[in-house]
N, C-alpha and C positions, 0 to 999 in steps of 0.2 A: 262871308267871303273866305275866312281862314278855314272853314270847313271844306271849301272847294279847292283852294290853293295848296294846302299841305298834302292832300292825297295825290293831287297831280304833281307836285314836286317829288314826292316819294316814288311815284310810278315812274316819272322820267328818269330818276336816278337808278332805279332797278333795272329799267329797259337799257339804259346806257351801259351799265355794268354788265349785263347779260350779253349785250351786243358786242362789247369789247372782249369778253371772256375767251371767246374762241377765235377771235381774229388775229391775224398776224400782219405786220407791215408788208406792203407790196414792193418788193425790192427790184422788180423787173423794171419799173418806171424811174428809178433812180440813176443818175449819171455816175459813171466810174470816177473814183477820186483822181484828182490831178497830183503830180508828183510833189508840188509844194505842200499839199495838204498831208500826204502820207509821210513826209520827212519831218513833220512838225514834232515838237515834244509831245510825249504821251500825256493825256489828260489824267487828272488825278483820280484814283479809284473811289468808288462809293464808300461810305462810312464803314459798314461791315467789311472786315479785312480779307475774309476767305470766301471761296466760291460756295462753300456749304452754307455761310451765313446769308449769301444773295438768295439761295435756294430757300432758306428759311423765310426771308422777307417776302418772296413770291408766295410761298405757301401758306403764309398766315391769312392771305386775303379771303380764302374760302371760309375758314372758321369766323373770322371777323364779319364777313358778310352775313352770316347766319344770324349774328347779334343784331346787326342793322336791319335785317328783314323783320325779325321779331319786334323790334322797337317800332318800326314803321307800321307794321300791322296792328300792333297795340294801340298806336296813336290813332289809327283810322277807326278802330272800334270805339275808343274813348271819345273821339270828336263826333261820333254818330254817323260817319261815312259808311260804315258796314254795319249790317244787321247782325244780331246774335246776343248782344247784351252781355251780362255778367257771365254767363257760362262760356261764351266765346273768348272773353277777356281772360277769364281763368285758365283756359287752355293755352292761350298764347303766352301767358305769364309762365306756364310750365315749360313751354318751348323755349322761352327767353332764358330760364334757369338752366336748361340743358345747354343751350348755345353758349352761354357765359362759362359754364362748367367745361365745355369742350375747348373753348379758346384758351382758357386757363390752363388746361391739360397740356395743350400744344406748346404754350409758352414755357410751361414747367419742364416739359421734355426737352425743348431746345435749351433751356437753361443748364440742365445737366450735362450737356454735350458741348456747350460753347466754350471755345478757348479765346475768344475776343472779349477783352474786359469791358469795353464800351457797350457791346451788345448784352453782356451778362448783367451789367448794371441797369440797362433799360428793361431787361427781361424781369429782373427782381422787382423793379419799381411797378411794372404793369401787373405782375402776378399779384403784388400787395394791394393794388387798386381794385383788380377783379375780386379778390378776396373780400374787401370791404364792401363792394357792390353786392357780392353774393349773399353776405350777411343781412343786408338790408332787403334784399329780394326773398329771403327765406320766409319772412313772416310779416309782410306789409299790411295784413288785414284784408277786409272784403270791400273796402271802399274803392272799387275798380276805377271809378271816374275821377276820384279825388286823389287820396294818399298813394294808392298803388301807381297810378298814372304819374304822379310827381316823382315818386321813388325811380321809376322807370327812366323818365326823360331826364331827370336831374343826373342820375347815375350815368346815362349814356353820354350826356353832355360833358360831365366832369371826366369820364374816362376818354372819350375821343379827343377832347381838347388838351388833355395832360399825357396822352399816351407816349411814353418815351420811346417805345419800339417804333411806333409810327413815324416819330420825328427822326429816329436814326435811320430807318429804312427808306425814307424819302430824301435823306441827305445826299 
């Protein structure tokens, strides 16, 4: 059952992300605000203080999705949902390493230019987490169904659940 549910879940998540990526809200159907709403006190700004940091938060979604796609694809091969065996898993592992490196580079570049101390702390923490995961992905061996799969899934879970940048950007 798990072999059927996991790929369906990943497919649904990827399809939803792809569908939402190019869509924008339909503002023509929204009623115009009433005077009492427009005169209310302004709502607090999101956690990153500058517009540039908001752009960063939006822009990080693409490289982060590349990691997610590689993890999901690897899980599909490891669970036997896709054909290809060890050669395919080795290829996806290489793609995952590249995606992790790309996301790390994106975060490190933002860290160099960030003036927001909260964001800088979050970036530093996530870069350190990605560095640790990259080291584990560098030489996990050739047990693609076992040790490598555990390294990938444990690393993704640990990173995604503890991502300081994700927590800050969603605040």
